[in-house]
C-alpha positions as CSV (number, residue, x, y, z in Angstrom):
1,M,-101.4,131.8,-214.6
2,P,-102.7,129.5,-217.2
3,S,-103.1,130.8,-220.8
4,A,-106.3,131.2,-222.5
5,G,-105.3,128.3,-224.7
6,Q,-104.5,126.0,-221.9
7,E,-107.6,126.9,-220.2
8,G,-109.4,126.2,-223.3
9,N,-107.7,122.7,-223.8
10,R,-108.5,121.7,-220.1
11,G,-112.2,122.8,-220.7
12,A,-112.3,120.4,-223.7
13,A,-110.7,117.6,-221.9
14,L,-113.2,118.0,-219.0
15,R,-116.2,118.0,-221.7
16,E,-114.9,114.9,-223.3
17,L,-114.6,113.4,-219.8
18,A,-117.9,114.1,-218.9
19,A,-119.6,113.0,-222.1
20,L,-117.6,109.5,-222.1
21,F,-118.1,108.6,-218.5
22,A,-121.8,109.6,-218.5
23,R,-122.2,107.4,-221.4
24,L,-120.3,104.5,-219.7
25,G,-122.3,105.0,-216.8
26,T,-125.5,104.7,-218.4
27,T,-124.6,101.8,-220.6
28,A,-121.7,99.6,-218.9
29,F,-123.4,96.7,-217.8
30,G,-121.6,93.4,-216.5
31,G,-119.6,94.5,-213.5
32,P,-116.0,95.7,-213.1
33,A,-114.4,93.3,-215.7
34,A,-116.7,94.4,-218.4
35,H,-116.3,98.2,-217.3
36,V,-112.4,97.9,-217.4
37,S,-112.8,96.5,-221.1
38,M,-115.0,99.3,-222.1
39,M,-112.8,101.9,-220.9
40,E,-109.7,100.3,-222.4
41,E,-111.5,100.3,-225.7
42,E,-112.3,103.9,-225.3
43,V,-109.4,105.4,-223.8
44,V,-106.7,103.3,-225.1
45,G,-108.2,102.1,-228.4
46,R,-110.3,105.0,-229.7
47,R,-109.1,107.9,-228.2
48,R,-105.4,107.0,-227.5
49,W,-105.4,109.1,-224.1
50,L,-103.1,106.5,-222.6
51,S,-100.9,104.1,-223.6
52,R,-101.7,100.2,-222.7
53,E,-98.7,100.2,-220.0
54,Q,-100.3,103.4,-218.4
55,F,-103.5,101.9,-218.5
56,L,-102.4,98.6,-217.0
57,D,-100.7,100.4,-214.2
58,M,-103.9,101.9,-213.4
59,V,-105.8,98.7,-213.2
60,G,-103.2,97.5,-210.9
61,A,-103.2,100.5,-208.6
62,T,-107.0,100.3,-208.2
63,N,-106.5,96.6,-207.1
64,L,-104.4,97.5,-204.2
65,I,-106.8,100.2,-202.5
66,P,-110.2,99.6,-201.2
67,G,-113.3,100.6,-202.9
68,P,-115.1,100.0,-206.3
69,N,-112.2,99.3,-208.9
70,S,-113.8,100.3,-212.0
71,T,-115.1,103.9,-210.5
72,E,-111.5,104.1,-209.2
73,L,-110.1,103.4,-212.7
74,A,-112.5,106.4,-214.1
75,I,-111.1,108.5,-211.7
76,H,-107.5,107.7,-212.3
77,I,-108.2,108.4,-216.1
78,G,-109.9,111.7,-215.5
79,Y,-107.0,112.8,-213.1
80,A,-104.6,111.9,-216.0
81,R,-106.6,113.6,-218.5
82,A,-107.4,116.8,-216.9
83,G,-105.8,117.0,-213.1
84,W,-108.0,117.5,-210.1
85,K,-111.0,118.8,-211.9
86,G,-110.9,115.9,-214.3
87,L,-110.8,113.4,-211.3
88,V,-114.0,114.9,-209.9
89,V,-115.7,115.0,-213.4
90,A,-114.9,111.5,-214.7
91,G,-115.8,110.0,-211.3
92,S,-119.0,111.8,-210.8
93,C,-120.3,111.2,-214.4
94,F,-119.7,107.5,-214.2
95,I,-121.3,107.3,-210.6
96,L,-124.4,109.7,-211.0
97,P,-126.4,108.0,-214.1
98,A,-126.3,104.6,-212.3
99,A,-127.0,106.0,-208.9
100,A,-130.0,107.9,-210.6
101,M,-131.4,104.7,-212.2
102,T,-130.8,102.8,-209.0
103,L,-132.9,105.8,-207.3
104,A,-135.9,105.3,-209.7
105,I,-135.7,101.5,-209.3
106,A,-135.8,102.0,-205.5
107,W,-138.8,104.5,-205.5
108,A,-140.8,101.7,-207.8
109,Y,-139.5,99.0,-205.3
110,V,-141.1,100.8,-202.4
111,R,-144.2,101.9,-204.2
112,F,-145.1,98.4,-205.9
113,G,-143.0,96.1,-203.8
114,A,-141.1,94.1,-206.4
115,L,-138.1,94.6,-208.7
116,P,-138.8,94.6,-212.6
117,Q,-138.5,91.6,-214.6
118,V,-135.1,91.8,-216.3
119,S,-134.2,88.1,-216.9
120,S,-134.3,88.2,-220.9
121,F,-132.6,91.7,-221.1
122,L,-129.7,89.9,-219.3
123,Y,-129.8,86.9,-221.5
124,G,-128.7,89.1,-224.2
125,V,-126.5,91.2,-222.5
126,K,-124.3,88.4,-221.0
127,P,-122.7,86.8,-223.9
128,V,-122.1,90.2,-225.4
129,I,-120.1,91.4,-222.2
130,T,-118.1,88.0,-222.3
131,V,-116.9,88.6,-225.7
132,I,-116.0,92.5,-224.9
133,V,-114.0,91.4,-221.9
134,L,-112.2,88.5,-223.9
135,L,-111.1,90.9,-226.5
136,A,-109.8,93.2,-223.9
137,L,-108.0,90.5,-222.0
138,W,-106.2,89.6,-225.3
139,R,-105.2,93.1,-226.0
140,L,-104.0,93.9,-222.5
141,G,-102.3,90.7,-222.1
142,R,-100.1,91.3,-225.1
143,T,-98.7,94.3,-223.4
144,A,-98.8,92.9,-219.7
145,L,-97.2,89.5,-220.6
146,K,-94.1,90.6,-222.2
147,S,-91.6,88.2,-220.8
148,A,-91.8,84.4,-219.8
149,A,-91.5,85.2,-216.2
150,L,-94.7,87.3,-216.2
151,A,-96.6,84.7,-218.0
152,V,-95.7,82.0,-215.3
153,V,-96.7,84.9,-212.8
154,A,-100.1,84.9,-214.7
155,A,-100.5,81.3,-214.5
156,A,-99.5,81.0,-211.0
157,A,-102.2,83.7,-210.1
158,V,-104.8,81.7,-212.2
159,V,-104.0,78.7,-210.1
160,A,-103.9,80.7,-206.7
161,S,-107.5,82.0,-207.5
162,G,-108.7,78.8,-208.4
163,L,-107.5,77.6,-205.0
164,R,-109.5,80.3,-203.3
165,A,-106.6,82.5,-202.3
166,H,-107.5,86.0,-201.3
167,E,-107.1,88.5,-204.1
168,L,-104.8,90.6,-202.2
169,L,-102.4,87.8,-201.6
170,V,-102.5,87.0,-205.3
171,L,-101.9,90.4,-206.3
172,F,-98.9,91.1,-203.9
173,G,-97.4,87.8,-204.8
174,G,-97.5,88.3,-208.4
175,G,-95.7,91.6,-207.8
176,L,-93.2,90.2,-205.5
177,A,-92.4,87.2,-208.0
178,A,-91.8,89.5,-210.7
179,M,-89.7,91.6,-208.5
180,L,-87.6,88.9,-207.4
181,A,-87.3,87.7,-210.8
182,A,-85.9,91.1,-211.9
183,S,-83.3,91.0,-209.3
184,W,-83.4,88.8,-206.1
185,R,-80.6,90.8,-204.6
186,T,-82.4,94.2,-204.3
187,A,-86.0,92.8,-203.9
188,R,-86.4,93.0,-200.1
189,R,-85.1,96.6,-200.1
190,D,-87.3,97.8,-202.9
191,L,-90.4,96.1,-201.6
192,A,-90.0,97.8,-198.3
193,A,-89.6,101.1,-200.2
194,F,-92.7,100.5,-202.2
195,L,-94.7,99.7,-199.0
196,I,-93.6,102.7,-197.4
197,A,-94.4,104.8,-200.2
198,S,-98.1,103.5,-200.3
199,A,-98.3,103.7,-196.3
200,G,-101.7,104.9,-195.3
201,F,-103.8,102.7,-197.6
202,P,-105.9,100.0,-195.6
203,M,-104.5,96.8,-196.9
204,A,-107.3,94.5,-195.6
205,P,-110.9,94.8,-194.5
206,A,-111.5,95.7,-191.1
207,A,-114.6,95.5,-188.8
208,V,-117.1,97.9,-190.0
209,A,-119.1,98.4,-187.0
210,G,-119.3,97.8,-183.3
211,D,-121.1,95.0,-181.7
212,A,-123.9,97.0,-180.2
213,A,-127.1,97.5,-182.0
214,A,-127.6,101.1,-183.3
215,P,-130.8,103.0,-183.9
216,F,-131.2,104.2,-187.4
217,S,-130.5,107.7,-188.4
218,L,-129.2,109.5,-191.4
219,A,-125.6,110.2,-189.8
220,A,-125.2,106.5,-189.0
221,L,-126.3,105.4,-192.6
222,F,-123.7,107.9,-194.0
223,L,-120.8,106.8,-191.6
224,F,-121.6,103.2,-192.1
225,F,-121.1,103.4,-196.0
226,L,-118.2,105.7,-195.4
227,K,-116.5,102.9,-193.3
228,V,-117.5,100.2,-196.1
229,G,-116.2,102.5,-198.7
230,S,-112.7,102.7,-196.8
231,V,-112.1,99.0,-196.1
232,L,-113.8,97.1,-198.7
233,F,-111.8,95.0,-201.1
234,G,-113.1,92.3,-203.6
235,S,-116.1,91.6,-205.5
236,G,-120.0,92.3,-204.8
237,Y,-120.1,89.1,-202.9
238,V,-117.6,90.8,-200.4
239,L,-120.1,93.7,-200.3
240,L,-123.1,91.4,-199.6
241,A,-121.2,90.0,-196.6
242,F,-120.2,93.3,-195.3
243,L,-123.8,94.6,-195.5
244,R,-125.5,91.5,-194.2
245,A,-123.3,91.4,-191.1
246,D,-124.4,94.9,-189.9
247,L,-127.4,96.0,-191.6
248,V,-129.4,92.5,-191.2
249,E,-127.8,90.7,-188.4
250,R,-126.7,93.4,-185.9
251,W,-128.7,96.5,-186.6
252,H,-132.0,94.9,-188.1
253,W,-132.3,97.8,-190.4
254,L,-132.9,95.4,-193.4
255,T,-134.3,92.0,-194.0
256,N,-132.4,89.2,-195.8
257,A,-134.9,89.7,-198.7
258,Q,-134.5,93.4,-199.0
259,L,-130.8,93.0,-198.8
260,L,-130.6,90.5,-201.8
261,D,-132.8,92.8,-203.8
262,A,-130.4,95.5,-203.4
263,I,-127.5,93.5,-204.3
264,A,-129.5,92.3,-207.4
265,V,-130.3,96.0,-208.4
266,G,-126.4,96.7,-208.4
267,Q,-125.9,93.7,-210.6
268,F,-128.4,94.2,-213.3
269,T,-128.1,98.4,-213.3
270,P,-125.2,99.7,-215.6
271,G,-122.2,101.4,-213.8
272,P,-120.8,100.7,-210.3
273,V,-122.1,97.8,-208.5
274,F,-121.6,99.8,-205.4
275,C,-124.8,101.9,-206.4
276,T,-126.3,99.0,-204.2
277,A,-125.8,101.6,-201.4
278,T,-128.2,104.1,-203.4
279,F,-131.0,101.5,-203.1
280,I,-130.5,100.8,-199.6
281,G,-130.3,104.4,-198.5
282,Y,-133.5,105.1,-200.2
283,L,-135.3,102.0,-198.5
284,L,-134.0,103.4,-195.0
285,G,-134.1,107.1,-195.3
286,G,-135.9,108.4,-198.7
287,T,-134.1,110.4,-201.0
288,P,-131.6,112.0,-198.4
289,G,-130.8,108.5,-197.2
290,A,-130.0,107.6,-201.0
291,A,-127.9,110.7,-201.5
292,L,-125.9,110.1,-198.1
293,A,-125.4,106.4,-198.8
294,T,-124.0,106.9,-202.2
295,L,-121.8,109.9,-200.9
296,G,-120.3,107.7,-198.3
297,I,-119.6,104.5,-200.2
298,F,-117.9,106.5,-203.1
299,L,-116.1,109.5,-201.3
300,P,-113.1,107.4,-200.2
301,A,-112.5,106.2,-203.8
302,F,-111.8,109.8,-204.8
303,V,-109.3,110.3,-201.7
304,F,-107.6,107.0,-202.3
305,V,-107.0,107.5,-206.2
306,A,-105.8,111.2,-205.6
307,L,-103.2,109.9,-203.2
308,S,-102.1,106.8,-205.1
309,G,-102.1,108.8,-208.3
310,L,-99.2,111.0,-206.8
311,V,-97.2,107.9,-206.0
312,L,-97.8,105.5,-209.2
313,P,-95.5,107.6,-211.6
314,R,-92.8,107.6,-209.0
315,L,-93.0,103.7,-208.7
316,R,-92.9,103.0,-212.6
317,R,-89.6,105.2,-212.5
318,S,-88.0,102.9,-210.2
319,P,-86.8,99.6,-212.0
320,R,-87.5,97.4,-209.1
321,A,-90.8,98.9,-208.3
322,G,-91.6,98.9,-212.1
323,A,-91.0,95.1,-211.9
324,F,-93.4,95.1,-208.9
325,L,-96.0,96.7,-210.9
326,D,-95.6,94.5,-214.1
327,G,-96.2,91.6,-211.8
328,L,-99.2,93.0,-210.1
329,N,-100.6,93.8,-213.8
330,A,-100.0,90.1,-214.8
331,A,-101.8,89.0,-211.4
332,S,-104.6,91.4,-212.2
333,L,-105.3,90.1,-215.7
334,A,-105.0,86.6,-214.4
335,L,-107.8,87.5,-211.8
336,M,-109.9,89.2,-214.7
337,A,-109.7,85.8,-216.9
338,V,-110.7,83.9,-214.0
339,V,-114.0,85.9,-213.6
340,T,-114.4,86.0,-217.3
341,W,-114.5,82.2,-217.1
342,E,-116.9,82.2,-214.5
343,L,-119.3,84.6,-216.4
344,A,-118.7,82.6,-219.8
345,R,-119.9,79.4,-218.1
346,T,-123.4,80.9,-217.6
347,A,-123.5,83.5,-220.3
348,V,-123.6,81.1,-223.3
349,P,-126.0,78.2,-222.1
350,D,-127.4,77.5,-225.6
351,W,-127.0,78.3,-229.5
352,R,-128.9,81.5,-229.2
353,A,-126.6,83.1,-226.7
354,A,-123.7,81.6,-229.0
355,L,-125.1,83.5,-231.7
356,L,-125.2,86.7,-229.9
357,A,-121.7,86.2,-228.9
358,A,-120.7,85.4,-232.4
359,A,-122.6,89.0,-233.6
360,A,-120.7,90.8,-230.9
361,A,-117.2,89.6,-231.9
362,L,-118.1,90.6,-235.5
363,G,-119.4,94.1,-234.2
364,L,-116.3,94.5,-232.3
365,R,-114.0,93.5,-235.5
366,L,-116.0,96.3,-237.4
367,R,-115.2,98.6,-234.5
368,V,-118.7,99.1,-233.6
369,N,-118.6,100.9,-230.1
370,S,-119.1,98.2,-227.1
371,A,-122.1,100.5,-225.6
372,W,-124.2,99.8,-228.7
373,L,-123.5,96.2,-228.6
374,V,-124.4,96.0,-225.1
375,L,-127.7,97.5,-225.7
376,G,-128.3,95.5,-228.9
377,G,-127.5,92.3,-227.1
378,G,-130.3,93.3,-224.3
379,L,-132.7,94.0,-226.9
380,A,-132.3,90.8,-228.8
381,G,-132.5,89.2,-225.5
382,H,-136.1,90.2,-225.3
383,F,-136.9,88.1,-228.5
384,L,-134.4,85.4,-228.2
385,A,-134.6,84.3,-224.7
386,P,-136.2,80.9,-224.1
């Protein structure tokens, strides 16, 4: 039985996790790359709950399982900090603020028939987020690219991503290349051991629904989003393809315009992009629909992280599997760099945005919390947007 001191320490850890991830769920704009950057700043740089190597291993693990990567990273951090209770607290506190905001926007959308105008806010937020992500890439890169071979793996991953290779091929290719570099004689045997250890995790998207049209029901809504959360790899654009195939084309539950509005809400609200499900659930089934859609799409993430969290420490203790993780981490950072480049091309279109980016860089150098920088950038955008 845990002592009173241990229980007190666990309670304090849970409160710290709740406070941190509730704040990030309220202020973490910019999508998964930005979320990863802000978490790295908080749990590695400020609080030192994890080493950079541990953090990178968690980032790599989230890329190997379906679901929302930044939410899964929050769940991993919660589990490492406070066990099973921490897993639930961190994930829930990151999801719920964004889901609540999305629910409010969905109510206003149904009531007034339009989305709020947020272009000036995003104008100020994007350059700030770009700088935050660049700083995180620099810090994580110094830890991840610890050999010339890993630097080559990262460069090859950037090229492969530019050629539109699938993200999973890039990640597994990076891990396999690093493993071969560590020891070509035992690479095949250890890769097989890794795949056996991670058996049961879906490795590629599957069909999320049958061919026949289905009448709407809350149960069908929940099961649909449960399937999406269980099989979906990739970005919000991949989510858009999944949702359109069934909800618009096959079942006719939504129009194209409604689906695009739902994706837009997921992009401009803080927290997980997958809160798009909350918006869709409200449109189709009111508040119960919003709750069931949100639960369905996020529930698999908790299960997958709980399973992979048991495997990850064992992989790191194996020299060859550890080399695979090193290559996976290098490829993951390369993919983040490609996303950041795409973001930067549109985030800093003129001198006003460049000024905001420079101010954000100065703020980070002075150790201003990134959440305040994001909110400050959004406020400045109202005055500086052309």
